[in-house]
C-alpha positions as CSV (number, residue, x, y, z in Angstrom):
1,M,-82.8,-58.8,-57.3
2,L,-83.3,-57.8,-61.2
3,E,-84.5,-60.0,-63.7
4,H,-81.4,-58.9,-65.6
5,D,-79.3,-60.0,-63.1
6,L,-80.7,-63.4,-62.9
7,I,-80.4,-63.7,-66.7
8,K,-77.0,-63.1,-66.5
9,A,-76.0,-65.3,-63.6
10,N,-78.0,-68.4,-65.6
11,E,-75.5,-67.8,-68.5
12,D,-72.6,-67.9,-66.3
13,L,-73.7,-70.9,-64.5
14,F,-74.7,-72.8,-67.7
15,T,-71.0,-71.4,-69.2
16,V,-69.4,-73.0,-66.3
17,S,-71.4,-76.3,-66.7
18,L,-70.2,-76.4,-70.5
19,L,-66.6,-75.7,-69.5
20,A,-66.4,-78.5,-67.2
21,K,-68.0,-80.8,-69.4
22,N,-65.5,-79.8,-72.2
23,M,-62.5,-80.6,-69.6
24,G,-63.9,-83.9,-68.7
25,W,-65.3,-83.1,-65.3
26,G,-68.8,-84.3,-66.0
27,A,-70.8,-83.1,-63.1
28,V,-70.1,-80.2,-60.5
29,S,-71.2,-79.6,-57.0
30,E,-73.2,-76.6,-56.1
31,Q,-70.2,-75.2,-54.3
32,T,-67.7,-75.5,-57.1
33,F,-70.2,-73.0,-58.8
34,H,-69.8,-70.5,-56.2
35,R,-66.0,-71.2,-56.1
36,V,-65.4,-70.4,-59.5
37,I,-67.6,-67.5,-60.2
38,Y,-66.3,-66.1,-57.0
39,L,-62.6,-66.6,-58.2
40,A,-63.6,-65.1,-61.6
41,Q,-65.0,-61.9,-59.7
42,V,-61.7,-61.5,-57.9
43,L,-59.4,-62.2,-60.7
44,Y,-61.2,-59.9,-63.2
45,S,-61.0,-57.2,-60.9
46,F,-57.3,-57.3,-60.7
47,K,-57.1,-56.8,-64.3
48,H,-60.2,-54.4,-65.0
49,K,-60.1,-51.6,-62.3
50,D,-62.8,-49.5,-63.5
51,I,-66.0,-52.1,-63.9
52,N,-66.2,-55.7,-63.2
53,I,-68.6,-57.8,-65.2
54,F,-69.5,-60.1,-62.3
55,N,-70.3,-57.2,-60.2
56,H,-74.2,-58.4,-59.7
57,Y,-72.9,-61.2,-57.5
58,H,-73.0,-60.4,-53.7
59,F,-70.8,-63.2,-51.7
60,T,-70.9,-63.7,-47.9
61,V,-67.9,-66.1,-46.5
62,A,-69.3,-69.3,-44.8
63,P,-67.3,-72.2,-43.4
64,F,-67.6,-74.0,-46.3
65,G,-66.5,-71.1,-48.5
66,P,-68.0,-68.2,-50.6
67,F,-71.8,-68.0,-51.1
68,S,-74.4,-66.1,-53.2
69,N,-78.3,-66.3,-53.0
70,L,-78.0,-65.2,-56.9
71,I,-76.3,-68.3,-57.8
72,M,-78.5,-70.2,-55.8
73,R,-81.5,-68.8,-57.7
74,G,-79.8,-69.4,-61.0
75,L,-79.1,-73.1,-60.2
76,A,-82.8,-73.7,-59.0
77,Y,-83.7,-72.1,-62.3
78,L,-81.6,-74.1,-64.4
79,K,-82.6,-77.5,-62.5
80,G,-86.3,-76.8,-62.3
81,Y,-86.3,-76.2,-66.3
82,F,-84.2,-79.5,-67.0
83,F,-81.2,-77.4,-68.3
84,L,-79.2,-78.9,-65.7
85,V,-80.0,-82.6,-64.3
86,I,-78.6,-84.2,-60.8
87,D,-76.1,-87.1,-61.4
88,E,-75.9,-90.2,-59.3
89,D,-73.0,-88.6,-57.0
90,G,-75.4,-85.2,-56.5
91,G,-73.4,-83.2,-59.0
92,L,-74.8,-81.1,-61.6
93,A,-74.3,-81.7,-65.2
94,I,-75.6,-80.5,-68.5
95,N,-78.9,-82.0,-69.7
96,P,-77.9,-84.1,-72.9
97,H,-81.5,-83.4,-74.3
98,V,-81.5,-79.9,-74.3
99,T,-79.5,-77.1,-76.8
100,R,-77.7,-74.6,-75.1
101,P,-80.3,-71.9,-74.0
102,N,-80.9,-68.7,-75.2
103,F,-80.5,-66.3,-71.7
104,S,-81.3,-63.2,-74.0
105,I,-82.4,-60.0,-71.7
106,P,-85.7,-58.7,-72.9
107,D,-85.6,-55.4,-75.1
108,R,-87.3,-53.3,-72.0
109,E,-86.1,-51.2,-69.6
110,I,-85.3,-53.4,-66.4
């Protein structure tokens, strides 16, 4: 997987966390991240036939719902650098002690 895809995934995952926080959800389960981004990918393709900004995600169907290895790698990164923290129920929430990270894409060919 390209570094570029992981950077985009990190931004998407942090955005889902931020939106969940703004809606009062607090923590989000790892499976919810998979489901929300899968739904976004599918719904986006209905409106935009030419290009899908979520095409870097590749999902497999599992008994518990859609699964993407890229999402798991992104969550590992965000937890590893403490952008997301695990709450008492096992969900992931934005670390209240960090500001929104800048997941910029380097100015080089990826």
